[in-house]
C-alpha positions, 0 to 999 in steps of 0.5 A, a space after each residue: 500500500 504505497 501511501 495508497 494512491 487511492 482509497 479503493 486500493 487501500 480498501 482492496 488491501 483491507 478486504 483481501 488481507 486478514 492475516 499478517 505474519 512477520 518472520 524476523 531473521 538475523 544479521 545479513 545485509 542485502 548484498 551479502 545474501 542477494 547481491 547476485 539475485 538476477 535483476 536486483 540492485 546488487 553487486 553488478 551496480 557496486 563496481 565504483 563503490 567497493 574501494 575501501 580506506 583505512 582509518 587514516 584515509 589510505 586505500 586498502 588494496 587487499 582483503 585483510 585476514 578473515 577473523 573468527 573472534 580475534 584470530 584468523 579463521 582457518 577455514 579461510 586459510 587460502 583466502 587469507 594467504 592470497 591477499 586478494 584484491 578488495 572485492 566481495 567474495 563467495 563464503 561458500 568457497 570456504 565454508 558451506 552453508 551448513 557451517 559457521 563463520 565468525 560474527 562481524 562487528 556491528 555495534 552502533 557507532 562502528 556501523 556509522 563509521 563504516 558507512 562514513 557519511 554514505 561513502 560506504 568505504 570504511 568497512 575494512 577499517 575497524 578490525 574488531 572481534 569477528 571483523 577482518 575481511 569477513 565483512 566483504 563475504 557473501 552467500 548467494 541465496 538466490 537458490 536457497 529456500 528463501 531465495 526460491 520464495 523470492 524468485 516466486 513472489 516479491 523481493 524488496 531490494 531497498 529495504 533498510 534496517 531501522 537503526 544503526 547497530 545491532 539486534 537489540 535496537 532494531 528489535 526495539 524499532 519493530 515494537 515501538 519505532 523508537 530508541 529507548 532512553 534510560 535515566 542517566 542516574 540508573 546507568 553505571 558510568 562504564 556503560 555510557 559511551 564517551 564521545 568527543 565534542 563532535 559526537 565521535 566515540 573514544 575508540 571505534 572497532 572494539 567494545 562500545 558502551 551500552 548507551 549514548 551520553 544522554 541515555 539512549 540505549 543503542 547497544 545490547 542491553 537487558 531488561 530488569 523485569 524478568 528475573 528468570 533471565 538472570 543468567 544472561 549478562 547481568 552486568 548489562 541489565 540496565 533497562 527498566 520496564 519501558 512505557 513507550 507505546 508499542 504496536 502491540 498496544 495499538 492492536 490490543 486497544 483496537 481489539 485486534 488479535 496478535 501474538 509475538 511467537 518467541 523461539 525457546 521462550 518457555 525454556 528460557 523463562 523456566 531457567 533452562 534456556 537453549 544456548 542460542 536463546 537471545 533475550 535481547 531479541 524478544 523486544 516486548 519483554 522490555 515493556 512494562 505492559 508485558 512484564 511477568 504476570 501482566 495481561 499483556 504477557 499472554 501475547 508473548 508466547 513460545 514459537 511452538 504455539 504458532 503451528 498449533 494456532 495455525 492448525 486450529 484455524 486460530 491464527 491471530 491477525 498479526 503474528 511476529 515470529 522470532 526464531 530461536 538462535 539456532 534457526 535465525 541464520 545469525 553468523 557466529 552461532 547459527 548456520 544459514 542452511 538450517 535457518 533457511 529451511 526453518 523459514 521455508 517450512 513455516 511458509 509452506 505450512 501457512 500455504 497449506 492452511 486455511 489462512 493462506 487465502 488472506 495472508 501476507 507473509 513478510 520475511 525480513 532481517 533485523 539488521 545487516 550484521 556488519 556485512 558490506 552493502 554498496 547502497 548508501 542509507 538515507 538516515 532521517 535522524 541520529 539513529 537511522 535508518 541504516 543499511 539494507 537488509 533482505 525482505 521478501 513479501 509472500 501472499 496469494 496476492 503478491 505479484 509473481 517474480 517481482 522486484 520491489 525497488 521502493 525505499 522501506 524499513 521495518 517501520 514500513 511494516 508497522 505503517 502497513 499494519 496501522 493502515 490496515 487496521 486504522 491505528 495511530 502511529 507510534 512515533 515520527 518514524 512509522 508516521 513517515 514510513 512508506 507502507 508496502 507498495 500496492 505495486 507489489 500486489 495484484 488484488 484482482 487475482 481469484 481467492 486461492 485455495 490452500 496448497 496440498 496439505 500434508 500435516 501440521 506438526 510442531 515447528 521442527 527442532 534442530 540440535 543447537 550447534 556447538 558453541 564457537 570456542 570464543 564463547 567458552 566459559 561465559 554466556 554468548 550474550 556477554 560478548 562486547 560486540 552486538 548480537 
């Protein structure tokens, strides 16, 4: 619904779409998965933008060693020895999609430095843990399970993460379209990032503070209102229950059914969390209305309930699915093959259900994970939006084999839902966002039947991958770069 060009187009969307399902994956940029996708704005358009410079402005002529943690990754020994010219390289030549790479630095301040005012030329300048040359690596997802869905339906190639930095802040934008602010009196001085008169942090590329000097929480931090999660990085538990309005609030106020399906939530709240469970991905747990024992908490459920609701024809109008870490494709603790199959299975199960006839599925990644992208973002405020991430629109009414070049961010999803249900915007971000374009849909198509049904069981579980060596002895969420 692109600022719908007519009330009739909006009415079509409202009439035809009764369910919106958002599947929120992790930490890949657009170029790093779909840079080779035919017809998309990928690497073929990046030839004049890949030149990189170091912190002194000197050209970087070869890919620096690919790291995993702070040491060279032996999986890339041949590439590291070759000192290849700076250019995107295919990770699959060294690490299969069933394997795991390191995790590039993607903190709030370092990502802004990499973007360098839109020049996109300092991605190799800040070689913190997990960085090195890995930022220029990509997997060609064109023929992976999600890529095949992109070929069949709509791929958006100008969809941006809402905020600079990592998953914590970008998951916040998916809930409240906001950057949470905490009173400075409640923040230990060691958690505040020192900056100079120009707003530049003291040291780029390493550990960053959790907040800005004026108390905005921009790097991974944890809520104080769920003591069940005490085993997670207690030193960064600095976020008190938040009172910012959320999309969930708006939906509840309008009596619109919704749920946030969180992978591994039940076990985590029972004190038996999966090693890859990430509490800072569960944005609604931070808000006072969704604290333990509140009526709102009933909207936040384990993802094992999704297919149960689907098979019982009880799918809510709006569903956010946040997969468990092992299924979310996040570099460093998950492989991409498992996550892609997990998502494709969810889509297939929806297509086999009665809900398929009036459902819009959006597959999107929360942030780019420190991976290079050649397209400059167009931030509207000090927090973002930032670089591009992949997004795929799937619906019986989605156009077939279509590439949508519209400028979007996750706030566009919020805006689309707000227009669909007549909800009030949360902040200037979603108020000014571009909703999903009517050009990506064809509502003249006949109402489709469900795909051939096999069975609707629980969401498939996979054994968690072994933790990388750098996580030994502490929680993976205690790392000093964002997740």
